[in-house]
N, C-alpha and C positions, 0 to 999 in steps of 0.2 A: 504494499500500499503505499502510497505517496503523498505529501500532501499538496493536495489540487491547489490549495489557492495559494501560494507562495510559489509552486511548478507549472501551472498552465493560468490559470486565470489572472495573475499580475501580470506577468510577462505577453496578455492578451490586452489587459486595462494599460499599460505601460507604451505597448507598440502605437494601441489607437491613438490616445492621449497626444503620441508625438508627431504621428501623422495629421490629426485633423492641425495641429497649429503649425508644425513643420513643412507640408505641404498643401496642406488645404485651406491653411490662411486663417482657421477658424477656433476660437480663445478657448479654453475649457475651464466651465468655472469652477468646480469641484473642484477640492487637491484630494481627495479620501475618497472613496467609492465603499458604497456599506453592500456585501455580499450577503444577500439574501435568502433562506432556505424560506420554498414556496413549496404550497403541496398543489399551487395552479397558477397559470398567468396570465397575463390577460396580453395579448402579441398586440404589438402597433401597427397599422394598417399596411405598412411597407416591412414586411420583417422578411430580413435571409435565410438558409438555414443551409450549413457544410454541414457533415459529418466525420467524422477519424477513420480510421482503421487499421490492424494491426494492436498490437499491444496493447493502447490509449484508443479505447471506440467512446465516441461519443458522441452528443450534438451538440451542436452552437449556433446560438440565432443570434442575429446581430438585426434589430428592431428602430426603424426611424422615424422619428417626424418629420411632418412634410416639411417642413422647414430649415431644417437643417437639411433635408436632403435638396431641397432646392438651392442649398449652399453649395454643396458640395457639387450639385450638377453645371452650377454657373462655377463654381472653379475649371472642374474639369473640361469645358466644356469654353473654356477664358474671355464670358461675358453673353457669348454670342447666344440671343432668343431662337426657342424654337416655341412651336405649341404642337395643339393635338395630340394626335399618336407619335409623331415626330417625336412629343416631349417625353410624351408615356415610355416609348422605351428607351429612350434616352435614361430616366430615372430608376428604372429595373434596372440598365446597366451599369449605370454607375452604383448602383446600389451595390449588386452582385461586385461590382470589381474592387469597391470599397472594403468587405466584407471579406473577399480570399486574399485582396494584399493581407489587408492586416494579421489576420488570422492563417493563412500562410508563412507570413513576412517572422510572429511569435511564437506556433506551438514548437514546443517539444520535447521531447519523447522521457517521461523523466522516471520510468521503469526499466530500459534496457538502452541499447544503441540500436535497438533497431529502424525500419523510418516508418514513420507514420505518414499515412495513404490520407488524405482528403478528397471526400467527393467534390464534383463540380455546384457553385452553391446556385440555392435554385430559392428564388422570388417566390412568395405567398400574400396576396391581397387579403386584407379583409379576413383573414382569422383570426377566432375570438381570442380564443387559451385552448394554454396546451395542463390538462394535468399531470400527476407523477403516477403509475404505479408500485404497490407497495415494498418494491427492491428496488426503487430507482429513488432516484435526487433532483432535484431542482435549484442551481443557485443560479441568480440574477442579478442585475447588481445595473443603475444608470451614471451614464455619463454627460453631466451636461454644458450645454455650451453655451453662449452668450444668440445661437442658431436656431436653439430647442433641442434636444433631449435624446441620446443612444442608448436603446433599451441593450443588455450584452447578455446573456443567458446562458450557461452551460447543463445539457440536460445529459447524465447517463446510470448506470448501474450503480447503487450507493455504495457496495463493497469498494467500489478505488478510490473515495472519500474518506479525506483523514479524518479518524473523528479528534483533528484534534483541531477541529475547525469554531471559530467565536462566530454563528453563525445568529442574526435573527431572527427569528421562529414567527409566519403569522399564518 
């Protein structure tokens, strides 16, 4: 068993914050993200799912407020304005690209030196919630920026999460 918080979540949070601030010119407001152990989560309208395989098997979800997604699109497209179906397609691509970049760059294997495979990102619209099953655990945090919030969620088998976590129960 490994310390999921320090070995998996912290690197993803750190990479997300540095990506937003350094690459996307988006200021992160919160200095400390609270990790919450949830029975279920309500997903944001634009949520990307990425699965991991190998010795670390998890589902990582990254959900975007509309306002922060608009800012990300603006940064990716250098301020060029799009409308209608083209804008929707670009928003979906940007959400998936940000999630893939952050998770792909941040995730390391804390169990052994084997490769962690990640699935291609999948964007889900208007999903309402995810509920945990008896042998699973859902950890979530919210990254607050001046342009909106990003919800980061990790879902996996309960036995891979460390008992040392000091989590807020909902």
